[in-house]
TIMI-101181 format. One line per field, with one value per residue (C-alpha): residue in three letters; x, y, z. Coordinates in steps of 0.25 Angstrom, whole numbers. Layout:
N
kevo: [ALA,...]
xx: [X,...]
yy: [Y,...]
zz: [Z,...]
END
This chain:
366
kevo: [MET,THR,ALA,SER,ALA,HIS,PHE,ARG,LEU,ALA,THR,PRO,ASP,ASP,ASP,ASP,ALA,ILE,ARG,ARG,LEU,LEU,ARG,ASP,ASN,PRO,MET,PRO,GLY,ALA,VAL,THR,LEU,SER,PHE,GLU,ARG,GLU,PRO,ASP,TYR,PHE,ARG,SER,ALA,GLY,LEU,ALA,GLY,ALA,ASP,ASP,GLN,THR,ILE,LEU,ALA,PHE,ALA,ASP,GLN,ARG,LEU,VAL,CYS,VAL,GLY,ARG,CYS,THR,VAL,ARG,PRO,GLY,TRP,ILE,ASN,GLY,ALA,ILE,ARG,ARG,LEU,GLY,TYR,LEU,GLY,GLU,LEU,ARG,LEU,ASP,ALA,THR,ALA,HIS,GLY,ARG,PHE,HIS,VAL,VAL,ARG,GLY,GLY,TYR,GLN,PHE,PHE,ARG,GLU,LEU,HIS,ARG,ALA,ASN,PRO,ALA,ASP,PHE,TYR,PHE,THR,SER,ILE,ALA,THR,ASP,ASN,ASP,ARG,ALA,ARG,ARG,LEU,LEU,GLU,ARG,GLY,VAL,ARG,GLY,LEU,PRO,ARG,TYR,ASP,PRO,LEU,GLY,GLY,LEU,MET,SER,LEU,LEU,VAL,PRO,VAL,PRO,GLN,ASN,PRO,GLN,PRO,PRO,ALA,VAL,PRO,LEU,GLU,THR,ALA,HIS,ASN,GLY,ASP,LEU,GLU,GLU,LEU,ALA,ALA,LEU,LEU,ASN,GLN,SER,ALA,GLN,ARG,HIS,GLN,LEU,ALA,THR,ALA,TRP,THR,ALA,HIS,GLN,LEU,ALA,SER,LEU,GLY,GLN,HIS,GLY,LEU,PRO,PRO,GLU,ARG,PHE,ARG,LEU,LEU,ARG,ARG,HIS,GLY,ARG,ILE,VAL,ALA,CYS,ALA,ALA,LEU,TRP,ASP,GLN,ARG,GLY,PHE,ARG,GLN,ILE,ARG,VAL,ARG,GLY,TYR,SER,GLY,LEU,LEU,GLY,TRP,ALA,ARG,PRO,ALA,TRP,ASN,LEU,ALA,ALA,ARG,LEU,PHE,GLY,THR,PRO,ARG,LEU,PRO,ALA,PRO,LYS,SER,VAL,LEU,ALA,ASN,ALA,PHE,VAL,SER,PRO,LEU,ALA,SER,ALA,GLU,ALA,ASP,GLU,SER,LEU,VAL,PRO,ASP,LEU,VAL,ALA,GLY,LEU,PHE,PRO,GLU,ALA,VAL,GLU,GLN,GLY,LEU,GLU,PHE,LEU,THR,LEU,GLY,LEU,GLY,GLU,GLY,ASP,PRO,GLN,ILE,ALA,ALA,LEU,ARG,ARG,ARG,PHE,PRO,CYS,ARG,THR,TYR,MET,SER,ARG,ILE,TYR,ARG,VAL,SER,TRP,ASP,GLU,ASP,PRO,ASP,PRO,ILE,GLY,ALA,LEU,ASP,GLY,ARG,LEU,PHE,ARG,PRO,ASP,ILE,SER,LEU,LEU]
xx: [104,103,90,88,81,77,65,63,55,60,67,71,85,80,75,86,85,70,70,80,72,60,67,75,63,51,38,37,26,22,27,38,37,45,38,49,50,59,66,62,55,49,43,31,29,16,7,-6,-2,2,10,21,30,41,47,61,68,83,93,108,105,98,84,77,62,53,38,29,16,7,-4,-14,-29,-38,-52,-56,-70,-75,-67,-53,-43,-28,-23,-9,-3,9,17,31,35,48,58,72,76,87,77,68,65,68,54,59,61,46,41,49,45,30,33,40,28,18,25,26,11,7,4,-4,-8,-16,-30,-28,-15,-15,-6,-6,2,3,-4,8,17,17,28,23,9,13,21,11,-2,3,2,16,19,24,17,4,-9,-11,-25,-29,-40,-41,-35,-29,-28,-19,-24,-13,-20,-12,-11,-14,-5,-16,-27,-41,-46,-53,-67,-72,-68,-57,-52,-39,-39,-34,-31,-45,-51,-43,-54,-64,-54,-51,-66,-69,-56,-61,-76,-70,-60,-71,-77,-64,-54,-40,-42,-35,-42,-39,-38,-36,-23,-18,-22,-14,-2,-1,5,18,18,14,-1,-6,-21,-19,-16,-31,-41,-56,-70,-81,-96,-104,-92,-88,-76,-81,-68,-54,-40,-26,-14,-3,11,20,32,39,40,36,37,32,44,42,53,49,39,38,37,28,24,39,40,27,30,34,22,13,18,16,2,0,4,-6,-18,-15,-14,-3,11,21,32,46,54,61,52,43,28,23,11,3,-9,-23,-24,-31,-43,-58,-72,-86,-93,-103,-91,-82,-84,-76,-63,-58,-61,-53,-41,-42,-42,-28,-22,-18,-10,-4,1,8,15,20,12,8,-1,-11,-13,-26,-27,-41,-46,-49,-64,-65,-74,-65,-55,-65,-68,-54,-50,-62,-56,-41,-32,-26,-16,-18,-8,-15,-12,-19,-23,-20,-24,-12,-14,-9,-19,-17,-19,-33,-41,-48,-54,-60,-65,-65,-78,-81,-75,-65,-51,-44,-31,-24,-12,-5,-3,1]
yy: [-17,-16,-19,-4,6,21,29,43,52,54,67,72,67,53,55,46,35,34,34,23,14,16,13,1,-6,-8,-14,-29,-35,-41,-27,-22,-7,4,17,27,42,48,58,63,55,67,73,65,70,77,73,79,85,72,71,61,54,45,36,30,19,18,6,7,21,15,18,5,9,20,22,34,39,49,56,64,67,56,50,39,35,47,57,64,58,58,46,40,32,23,21,18,8,3,-6,-7,-20,-20,-19,-31,-40,-28,-27,-17,-7,-7,-8,3,12,10,13,26,29,27,36,46,47,44,59,62,49,48,43,32,25,16,10,2,-11,-17,-30,-38,-32,-45,-41,-28,-34,-46,-37,-26,-35,-44,-35,-35,-30,-15,-12,-6,-14,-14,-17,-20,-10,-14,-14,-3,-4,4,4,7,12,11,24,22,28,34,38,42,56,57,52,63,77,80,93,98,103,116,122,127,113,108,111,103,92,90,90,79,71,71,67,55,52,52,40,32,28,34,44,57,69,81,96,106,110,95,94,106,101,89,98,97,82,83,84,98,101,101,86,83,79,83,79,89,87,100,108,99,90,75,68,70,63,67,60,60,56,55,49,62,59,44,32,18,10,-5,-13,-26,-37,-50,-64,-66,-52,-48,-59,-56,-41,-40,-48,-40,-27,-32,-35,-22,-15,-22,-21,-8,-14,-9,-13,-17,-7,-10,-13,-1,8,19,17,27,30,41,41,45,54,61,54,57,57,61,48,49,50,39,32,43,39,30,42,51,41,40,55,55,46,57,64,51,48,62,59,45,38,23,21,28,23,24,18,13,4,-10,-11,4,3,12,0,-7,5,8,-6,-7,6,3,-9,-6,-13,-14,-13,-18,-13,-15,-3,-5,3,5,6,3,-4,4,18,25,23,36,30,16,7,11,12,5,17,12,15,25,31,39,31,43,48,35]
zz: [155,170,178,181,173,175,169,165,156,142,138,124,128,127,112,106,116,115,100,100,109,100,87,93,100,90,94,90,83,69,64,73,74,81,85,84,87,77,77,91,101,108,95,97,111,115,103,105,118,125,137,134,144,139,150,147,154,154,158,157,151,139,136,137,138,134,136,134,140,132,140,133,134,128,127,136,140,133,141,140,149,150,143,144,132,135,123,117,127,122,129,123,118,129,140,136,148,157,163,174,163,159,173,178,166,170,184,180,171,182,192,182,179,193,197,184,177,164,165,156,151,139,128,116,112,99,99,94,104,112,121,126,128,136,145,147,148,158,170,175,188,187,174,172,168,153,150,135,131,116,102,95,80,71,57,46,34,21,13,-1,-11,-20,-10,-14,-11,2,2,12,11,21,26,32,46,51,65,66,65,78,88,80,77,92,95,84,89,103,99,92,103,114,107,109,120,121,110,111,116,107,107,96,103,102,88,84,92,82,72,80,77,62,62,60,58,43,44,49,39,42,38,40,40,41,44,56,57,58,55,55,53,52,46,56,51,64,57,60,75,77,68,67,61,56,61,56,54,61,55,43,42,39,29,22,21,6,2,11,5,-9,-6,1,-12,-20,-11,-4,10,20,18,28,29,28,41,47,40,47,45,35,44,49,59,56,68,74,68,72,67,72,77,65,55,59,46,39,46,34,25,34,33,18,17,24,13,3,14,18,4,4,17,12,22,21,32,41,55,63,77,82,93,90,87,81,69,61,60,52,43,41,37,27,21,21,21,35,43,58,70,83,97,110,120,134,147,156,171,185,193,205,198,198,185,180,168,171,161,146,139,125,116,106,108,99,104,94,90,84,98,105]
END
């Protein structure tokens, strides 16, 4: 590969090349995962009204790097601001060690957003992705600053094959509930950092991506919605594929899975398989009813069994009391990431320091 690279925004004509790069360049770690976008990369565009831009880098006419920025309204320090999430940064194996490709991509991105930047950019990196963290944390010239903000814990809750009836009376949502649903979601999101800001229109638009209002489950008290959750199976447009296991974990997988069958704990899926997973998202509760979240999750189990799902996934900021409550109720597995603020020192900062609210970005939208 020559030293030069050129950059541009993706178009539908790039679909095959992008999907090839995502398939062929998994994220390393104790569990190696590829985050794929089959059968059409652009089918996931515009989730919840987002403005998506995918930047591509080419060298010798081959796609060697891809990165995506998703901008949507979200809550930070108790106010709605334009939040930009940087995701899907993948470097082709043929470009490893070609730092100019990564640096050039960031420079292209910065110029692209200079006229209308988001108020706050952030990203998440798997804790065990040492290669990416070493590169982005060390403050290399030509790259933005990556300031760690805190941990993000993805909880994988195993779906029991014979779930019990819901412990609380859950209702099915309808179009007429969307305004009240949006209000509850925003009340919950305002108590957190980096949570999505919702409107009834955005909720209705999720039907285009496999989540119609009828997939929401509601809990009412005195006629008012006080908690809600949805089971969002996104395998129709994006997949998490297990590529393999490192070291002792791979060797011990058969014994682990035997014990999992006996004790009802999460199994380790076979290499090359797509994780039979759905997100519990959107999820919200009134502040006085947060103890009901485990009951909401359990109430989704019957539908999950019907859909052939093995895991439900929730994303919570490290230190969130819901983590302990869910772990007490379910034999969860955890996948740890770290949240970073991404910024350039010389750019104005419209946000300033973050207050002490817990992080809760919606991982189904990242």
